[in-house]
Structures are given as structure tokens and as C-alpha cells.
mmCIF file as gemmi writes it, N, C-alpha and C atoms, coordinates in Angstrom:
data_model
loop_
_atom_site.group_PDB
_atom_site.id
_atom_site.type_symbol
_atom_site.label_atom_id
_atom_site.label_alt_id
_atom_site.label_comp_id
_atom_site.label_asym_id
_atom_site.label_entity_id
_atom_site.label_seq_id
_atom_site.pdbx_PDB_ins_code
_atom_site.Cartn_x
_atom_site.Cartn_y
_atom_site.Cartn_z
_atom_site.occupancy
_atom_site.B_iso_or_equiv
_atom_site.pdbx_formal_charge
_atom_site.auth_seq_id
_atom_site.auth_asym_id
_atom_site.pdbx_PDB_model_num
ATOM 1 N N . MET Axp A 1 ? 11.216 -11.207 7.338 1 0 ? 1 A 1
ATOM 2 C CA . MET Axp A 1 ? 10.387 -10.046 7.6 1 0 ? 1 A 1
ATOM 3 C C . MET Axp A 1 ? 8.986 -10.476 8.05 1 0 ? 1 A 1
ATOM 4 N N . SER Axp A 2 ? 8.879 -11.659 8.592 1 0 ? 2 A 1
ATOM 5 C CA . SER Axp A 2 ? 7.569 -12.164 8.99 1 0 ? 2 A 1
ATOM 6 C C . SER Axp A 2 ? 7.152 -11.714 10.39 1 0 ? 2 A 1
ATOM 7 N N . ASP Axp A 3 ? 8.061 -11.127 11.143 1 0 ? 3 A 1
ATOM 8 C CA . ASP Axp A 3 ? 7.733 -10.666 12.481 1 0 ? 3 A 1
ATOM 9 C C . ASP Axp A 3 ? 7.256 -9.214 12.445 1 0 ? 3 A 1
ATOM 10 N N . LEU Axp A 4 ? 5.988 -9.024 12.109 1 0 ? 4 A 1
ATOM 11 C CA . LEU Axp A 4 ? 5.416 -7.686 12.045 1 0 ? 4 A 1
ATOM 12 C C . LEU Axp A 4 ? 5.088 -7.203 13.45 1 0 ? 4 A 1
ATOM 13 N N . LYS Axp A 5 ? 5.328 -5.919 13.689 1 0 ? 5 A 1
ATOM 14 C CA . LYS Axp A 5 ? 5.05 -5.328 14.998 1 0 ? 5 A 1
ATOM 15 C C . LYS Axp A 5 ? 3.928 -4.316 14.867 1 0 ? 5 A 1
ATOM 16 N N . GLU Axp A 6 ? 2.852 -4.546 15.629 1 0 ? 6 A 1
ATOM 17 C CA . GLU Axp A 6 ? 1.721 -3.625 15.592 1 0 ? 6 A 1
ATOM 18 C C . GLU Axp A 6 ? 2.169 -2.247 16.063 1 0 ? 6 A 1
ATOM 19 N N . GLY Axp A 7 ? 1.734 -1.227 15.365 1 0 ? 7 A 1
ATOM 20 C CA . GLY Axp A 7 ? 2.107 0.143 15.694 1 0 ? 7 A 1
ATOM 21 C C . GLY Axp A 7 ? 3.344 0.606 14.949 1 0 ? 7 A 1
ATOM 22 N N . GLU Axp A 8 ? 4.197 -0.335 14.584 1 0 ? 8 A 1
ATOM 23 C CA . GLU Axp A 8 ? 5.413 0.011 13.839 1 0 ? 8 A 1
ATOM 24 C C . GLU Axp A 8 ? 5.273 -0.377 12.367 1 0 ? 8 A 1
ATOM 25 N N . ASP Axp A 9 ? 4.831 -1.592 12.117 1 0 ? 9 A 1
ATOM 26 C CA . ASP Axp A 9 ? 4.691 -2.102 10.751 1 0 ? 9 A 1
ATOM 27 C C . ASP Axp A 9 ? 3.25 -2.025 10.239 1 0 ? 9 A 1
ATOM 28 N N . PHE Axp A 10 ? 2.292 -2.026 11.152 1 0 ? 10 A 1
ATOM 29 C CA . PHE Axp A 10 ? 0.882 -1.993 10.772 1 0 ? 10 A 1
ATOM 30 C C . PHE Axp A 10 ? 0.042 -1.498 11.935 1 0 ? 10 A 1
ATOM 31 N N . TYR Axp A 11 ? -1.195 -1.154 11.613 1 0 ? 11 A 1
ATOM 32 C CA . TYR Axp A 11 ? -2.198 -0.817 12.625 1 0 ? 11 A 1
ATOM 33 C C . TYR Axp A 11 ? -3.549 -1.24 12.081 1 0 ? 11 A 1
ATOM 34 N N . PHE Axp A 12 ? -4.545 -1.276 12.948 1 0 ? 12 A 1
ATOM 35 C CA . PHE Axp A 12 ? -5.884 -1.651 12.515 1 0 ? 12 A 1
ATOM 36 C C . PHE Axp A 12 ? -6.774 -0.419 12.428 1 0 ? 12 A 1
ATOM 37 N N . GLU Axp A 13 ? -7.529 -0.353 11.342 1 0 ? 13 A 1
ATOM 38 C CA . GLU Axp A 13 ? -8.463 0.742 11.132 1 0 ? 13 A 1
ATOM 39 C C . GLU Axp A 13 ? -9.779 0.143 10.661 1 0 ? 13 A 1
ATOM 40 N N . ARG Axp A 14 ? -10.817 0.338 11.423 1 0 ? 14 A 1
ATOM 41 C CA . ARG Axp A 14 ? -12.148 -0.217 11.125 1 0 ? 14 A 1
ATOM 42 C C . ARG Axp A 14 ? -12.068 -1.713 10.811 1 0 ? 14 A 1
ATOM 43 N N . GLY Axp A 15 ? -11.269 -2.446 11.587 1 0 ? 15 A 1
ATOM 44 C CA . GLY Axp A 15 ? -11.169 -3.883 11.43 1 0 ? 15 A 1
ATOM 45 C C . GLY Axp A 15 ? -10.215 -4.36 10.339 1 0 ? 15 A 1
ATOM 46 N N . LEU Axp A 16 ? -9.594 -3.435 9.632 1 0 ? 16 A 1
ATOM 47 C CA . LEU Axp A 16 ? -8.669 -3.816 8.558 1 0 ? 16 A 1
ATOM 48 C C . LEU Axp A 16 ? -7.236 -3.499 8.958 1 0 ? 16 A 1
ATOM 49 N N . MET Axp A 17 ? -6.309 -4.361 8.557 1 0 ? 17 A 1
ATOM 50 C CA . MET Axp A 17 ? -4.9 -4.123 8.83 1 0 ? 17 A 1
ATOM 51 C C . MET Axp A 17 ? -4.337 -3.177 7.775 1 0 ? 17 A 1
ATOM 52 N N . VAL Axp A 18 ? -3.697 -2.099 8.227 1 0 ? 18 A 1
ATOM 53 C CA . VAL Axp A 18 ? -3.121 -1.102 7.342 1 0 ? 18 A 1
ATOM 54 C C . VAL Axp A 18 ? -1.605 -1.104 7.546 1 0 ? 18 A 1
ATOM 55 N N . LEU Axp A 19 ? -0.864 -1.308 6.47 1 0 ? 19 A 1
ATOM 56 C CA . LEU Axp A 19 ? 0.6 -1.31 6.561 1 0 ? 19 A 1
ATOM 57 C C . LEU Axp A 19 ? 1.113 0.124 6.646 1 0 ? 19 A 1
ATOM 58 N N . THR Axp A 20 ? 2.162 0.331 7.428 1 0 ? 20 A 1
ATOM 59 C CA . THR Axp A 20 ? 2.744 1.667 7.567 1 0 ? 20 A 1
ATOM 60 C C . THR Axp A 20 ? 3.738 1.926 6.44 1 0 ? 20 A 1
ATOM 61 N N . ALA Axp A 21 ? 4.009 3.211 6.208 1 0 ? 21 A 1
ATOM 62 C CA . ALA Axp A 21 ? 4.993 3.591 5.19 1 0 ? 21 A 1
ATOM 63 C C . ALA Axp A 21 ? 6.359 2.998 5.54 1 0 ? 21 A 1
ATOM 64 N N . LYS Axp A 22 ? 6.674 2.955 6.814 1 0 ? 22 A 1
ATOM 65 C CA . LYS Axp A 22 ? 7.956 2.401 7.256 1 0 ? 22 A 1
ATOM 66 C C . LYS Axp A 22 ? 8.08 0.944 6.806 1 0 ? 22 A 1
ATOM 67 N N . TYR Axp A 23 ? 7.019 0.16 7.014 1 0 ? 23 A 1
ATOM 68 C CA . TYR Axp A 23 ? 7.053 -1.238 6.603 1 0 ? 23 A 1
ATOM 69 C C . TYR Axp A 23 ? 7.139 -1.356 5.083 1 0 ? 23 A 1
ATOM 70 N N . LEU Axp A 24 ? 6.341 -0.555 4.37 1 0 ? 24 A 1
ATOM 71 C CA . LEU Axp A 24 ? 6.328 -0.635 2.912 1 0 ? 24 A 1
ATOM 72 C C . LEU Axp A 24 ? 7.691 -0.284 2.32 1 0 ? 24 A 1
ATOM 73 N N . LEU Axp A 25 ? 8.381 0.685 2.906 1 0 ? 25 A 1
ATOM 74 C CA . LEU Axp A 25 ? 9.743 1.014 2.464 1 0 ? 25 A 1
ATOM 75 C C . LEU Axp A 25 ? 10.695 -0.141 2.741 1 0 ? 25 A 1
ATOM 76 N N . LYS Axp A 26 ? 10.548 -0.735 3.926 1 0 ? 26 A 1
ATOM 77 C CA . LYS Axp A 26 ? 11.403 -1.858 4.317 1 0 ? 26 A 1
ATOM 78 C C . LYS Axp A 26 ? 11.182 -3.044 3.372 1 0 ? 26 A 1
ATOM 79 N N . ARG Axp A 27 ? 9.936 -3.21 2.9 1 0 ? 27 A 1
ATOM 80 C CA . ARG Axp A 27 ? 9.619 -4.292 1.971 1 0 ? 27 A 1
ATOM 81 C C . ARG Axp A 27 ? 10.386 -4.107 0.664 1 0 ? 27 A 1
ATOM 82 N N . GLY Axp A 28 ? 10.548 -2.856 0.229 1 0 ? 28 A 1
ATOM 83 C CA . GLY Axp A 28 ? 11.437 -2.581 -0.89 1 0 ? 28 A 1
ATOM 84 C C . GLY Axp A 28 ? 10.83 -2.426 -2.27 1 0 ? 28 A 1
ATOM 85 N N . TYR Axp A 29 ? 9.511 -2.535 -2.413 1 0 ? 29 A 1
ATOM 86 C CA . TYR Axp A 29 ? 8.906 -2.355 -3.73 1 0 ? 29 A 1
ATOM 87 C C . TYR Axp A 29 ? 7.451 -1.922 -3.589 1 0 ? 29 A 1
ATOM 88 N N . CYS Axp A 30 ? 6.907 -1.357 -4.666 1 0 ? 30 A 1
ATOM 89 C CA . CYS Axp A 30 ? 5.51 -0.927 -4.696 1 0 ? 30 A 1
ATOM 90 C C . CYS Axp A 30 ? 4.659 -2.037 -5.306 1 0 ? 30 A 1
ATOM 91 N N . CYS Axp A 31 ? 3.572 -2.392 -4.648 1 0 ? 31 A 1
ATOM 92 C CA . CYS Axp A 31 ? 2.68 -3.442 -5.143 1 0 ? 31 A 1
ATOM 93 C C . CYS Axp A 31 ? 1.613 -2.885 -6.085 1 0 ? 31 A 1
ATOM 94 N N . LYS Axp A 32 ? 1.547 -1.553 -6.214 1 0 ? 32 A 1
ATOM 95 C CA . LYS Axp A 32 ? 0.6 -0.856 -7.086 1 0 ? 32 A 1
ATOM 96 C C . LYS Axp A 32 ? -0.856 -1.162 -6.736 1 0 ? 32 A 1
ATOM 97 N N . ASN Axp A 33 ? -1.131 -1.262 -5.424 1 0 ? 33 A 1
ATOM 98 C CA . ASN Axp A 33 ? -2.495 -1.443 -4.955 1 0 ? 33 A 1
ATOM 99 C C . ASN Axp A 33 ? -3.045 -0.174 -4.312 1 0 ? 33 A 1
ATOM 100 N N . ALA Axp A 34 ? -2.334 0.925 -4.446 1 0 ? 34 A 1
ATOM 101 C CA . ALA Axp A 34 ? -2.746 2.22 -3.881 1 0 ? 34 A 1
ATOM 102 C C . ALA Axp A 34 ? -2.918 2.122 -2.364 1 0 ? 34 A 1
ATOM 103 N N . CYS Axp A 35 ? -1.934 1.562 -1.701 1 0 ? 35 A 1
ATOM 104 C CA . CYS Axp A 35 ? -1.961 1.436 -0.237 1 0 ? 35 A 1
ATOM 105 C C . CYS Axp A 35 ? -2.107 2.815 0.403 1 0 ? 35 A 1
ATOM 106 N N . ARG Axp A 36 ? -2.814 2.876 1.504 1 0 ? 36 A 1
ATOM 107 C CA . ARG Axp A 36 ? -3.083 4.135 2.199 1 0 ? 36 A 1
ATOM 108 C C . ARG Axp A 36 ? -1.804 4.906 2.51 1 0 ? 36 A 1
ATOM 109 N N . ASN Axp A 37 ? -0.754 4.228 2.917 1 0 ? 37 A 1
ATOM 110 C CA . ASN Axp A 37 ? 0.489 4.887 3.326 1 0 ? 37 A 1
ATOM 111 C C . ASN Axp A 37 ? 1.634 4.669 2.335 1 0 ? 37 A 1
ATOM 112 N N . CYS Axp A 38 ? 1.31 4.53 1.061 1 0 ? 38 A 1
ATOM 113 C CA . CYS Axp A 38 ? 2.325 4.221 0.051 1 0 ? 38 A 1
ATOM 114 C C . CYS Axp A 38 ? 3.438 5.275 0.023 1 0 ? 38 A 1
ATOM 115 N N . PRO Axp A 39 ? 4.679 4.866 0.309 1 0 ? 39 A 1
ATOM 116 C CA . PRO Axp A 39 ? 5.796 5.805 0.272 1 0 ? 39 A 1
ATOM 117 C C . PRO Axp A 39 ? 6.341 6.001 -1.145 1 0 ? 39 A 1
ATOM 118 N N . TYR Axp A 40 ? 5.802 5.247 -2.1 1 0 ? 40 A 1
ATOM 119 C CA . TYR Axp A 40 ? 6.284 5.314 -3.479 1 0 ? 40 A 1
ATOM 120 C C . TYR Axp A 40 ? 5.434 6.244 -4.351 1 0 ? 40 A 1
ATOM 121 N N . GLY Axp A 41 ? 4.402 6.847 -3.76 1 0 ? 41 A 1
ATOM 122 C CA . GLY Axp A 41 ? 3.591 7.813 -4.489 1 0 ? 41 A 1
ATOM 123 C C . GLY Axp A 41 ? 2.517 7.214 -5.381 1 0 ? 41 A 1
ATOM 124 N N . PHE Axp A 42 ? 2.247 5.928 -5.242 1 0 ? 42 A 1
ATOM 125 C CA . PHE Axp A 42 ? 1.206 5.3 -6.054 1 0 ? 42 A 1
ATOM 126 C C . PHE Axp A 42 ? -0.141 5.558 -5.385 1 0 ? 42 A 1
ATOM 127 N N . THR Axp A 43 ? -1.04 6.242 -6.088 1 0 ? 43 A 1
ATOM 128 C CA . THR Axp A 43 ? -2.323 6.643 -5.51 1 0 ? 43 A 1
ATOM 129 C C . THR Axp A 43 ? -3.485 5.989 -6.247 1 0 ? 43 A 1
ATOM 130 N N . LYS Axp A 44 ? -4.695 6.14 -5.678 1 0 ? 44 A 1
ATOM 131 C CA . LYS Axp A 44 ? -5.89 5.616 -6.334 1 0 ? 44 A 1
ATOM 132 C C . LYS Axp A 44 ? -6.051 6.218 -7.721 1 0 ? 44 A 1
ATOM 133 N N . LYS Axp A 45 ? -5.742 7.512 -7.869 1 0 ? 45 A 1
ATOM 134 C CA . LYS Axp A 45 ? -5.865 8.162 -9.181 1 0 ? 45 A 1
ATOM 135 C C . LYS Axp A 45 ? -4.927 7.52 -10.196 1 0 ? 45 A 1
ATOM 136 N N . LYS Axp A 46 ? -3.699 7.216 -9.771 1 0 ? 46 A 1
ATOM 137 C CA . LYS Axp A 46 ? -2.747 6.572 -10.692 1 0 ? 46 A 1
ATOM 138 C C . LYS Axp A 46 ? -3.218 5.163 -11.043 1 0 ? 46 A 1
ATOM 139 N N . LYS Axp A 47 ? -3.773 4.459 -10.04 1 0 ? 47 A 1
ATOM 140 C CA . LYS Axp A 47 ? -4.268 3.103 -10.281 1 0 ? 47 A 1
ATOM 141 C C . LYS Axp A 47 ? -5.425 3.14 -11.276 1 0 ? 47 A 1
ATOM 142 N N . GLU Axp A 48 ? -6.363 4.083 -11.089 1 0 ? 48 A 1
ATOM 143 C CA . GLU Axp A 48 ? -7.505 4.201 -12.006 1 0 ? 48 A 1
ATOM 144 C C . GLU Axp A 48 ? -7.033 4.556 -13.415 1 0 ? 48 A 1
ATOM 145 N N . ALA Axp A 49 ? -6.04 5.426 -13.534 1 0 ? 49 A 1
ATOM 146 C CA . ALA Axp A 49 ? -5.511 5.815 -14.838 1 0 ? 49 A 1
ATOM 147 C C . ALA Axp A 49 ? -4.865 4.608 -15.53 1 0 ? 49 A 1
ATOM 148 N N . GLU Axp A 50 ? -4.135 3.801 -14.756 1 0 ? 50 A 1
ATOM 149 C CA . GLU Axp A 50 ? -3.503 2.607 -15.331 1 0 ? 50 A 1
ATOM 150 C C . GLU Axp A 50 ? -4.556 1.63 -15.827 1 0 ? 50 A 1
ATOM 151 N N . GLU Axp A 51 ? -5.615 1.433 -15 1 0 ? 51 A 1
ATOM 152 C CA . GLU Axp A 51 ? -6.665 0.497 -15.376 1 0 ? 51 A 1
ATOM 153 C C . GLU Axp A 51 ? -7.404 0.979 -16.622 1 0 ? 51 A 1
ATOM 154 N N . LYS Axp A 52 ? -7.634 2.274 -16.717 1 0 ? 52 A 1
ATOM 155 C CA . LYS Axp A 52 ? -8.301 2.844 -17.891 1 0 ? 52 A 1
ATOM 156 C C . LYS Axp A 52 ? -7.462 2.635 -19.141 1 0 ? 52 A 1
ATOM 157 N N . GLY Axp A 53 ? -6.163 2.88 -19.007 1 0 ? 53 A 1
ATOM 158 C CA . GLY Axp A 53 ? -5.257 2.774 -20.132 1 0 ? 53 A 1
ATOM 159 C C . GLY Axp A 53 ? -5.035 1.366 -20.635 1 0 ? 53 A 1
ATOM 160 N N . SER Axp A 54 ? -5.178 0.386 -19.742 1 0 ? 54 A 1
ATOM 161 C CA . SER Axp A 54 ? -4.915 -0.994 -20.147 1 0 ? 54 A 1
ATOM 162 C C . SER Axp A 54 ? -6.169 -1.747 -20.558 1 0 ? 54 A 1
ATOM 163 N N . GLY Axp A 55 ? -7.333 -1.087 -20.477 1 0 ? 55 A 1
ATOM 164 C CA . GLY Axp A 55 ? -8.569 -1.722 -20.9 1 0 ? 55 A 1
ATOM 165 C C . GLY Axp A 55 ? -9.189 -2.632 -19.857 1 0 ? 55 A 1
ATOM 166 N N . LYS Axp A 56 ? -8.686 -2.588 -18.626 1 0 ? 56 A 1
ATOM 167 C CA . LYS Axp A 56 ? -9.266 -3.4 -17.555 1 0 ? 56 A 1
ATOM 168 C C . LYS Axp A 56 ? -10.621 -2.841 -17.161 1 0 ? 56 A 1
ATOM 169 N N . VAL Axp A 57 ? -11.471 -3.71 -16.649 1 0 ? 57 A 1
ATOM 170 C CA . VAL Axp A 57 ? -12.81 -3.269 -16.196 1 0 ? 57 A 1
ATOM 171 C C . VAL Axp A 57 ? -12.873 -3.289 -14.705 1 0 ? 57 A 1
């Protein structure tokens, strides 16, 4: 899966590479980083709640 295709697997936004939902689904798991196009429903709010609950700073 190392042959990423721009426009299909990722795009650039303000100089940063953003993975598409299609690619993230193809990858097969959620990394729990609150990716912009997360197809698994993991959001910044869920990430903040997890961090609060686990005592992380």
C-alpha cells in the first residue's frame, strides 16, 4: 500500500498532506488521531475525552 495516489488517497491542504476516507478505510484501522476524514467516527471531541479520562496532559 505504499503507492499513494494524490487526489485518491491524499491531498494537500495548506502545505499538509491529508489522507482521504477512502485511503483510511483501505488501511483497515483507526489510528485515533482524529484525522480530518476519519471514516471510523473518531473525532477531536472523542480524542479530548479519552485524554481527559486517562489523565494525559
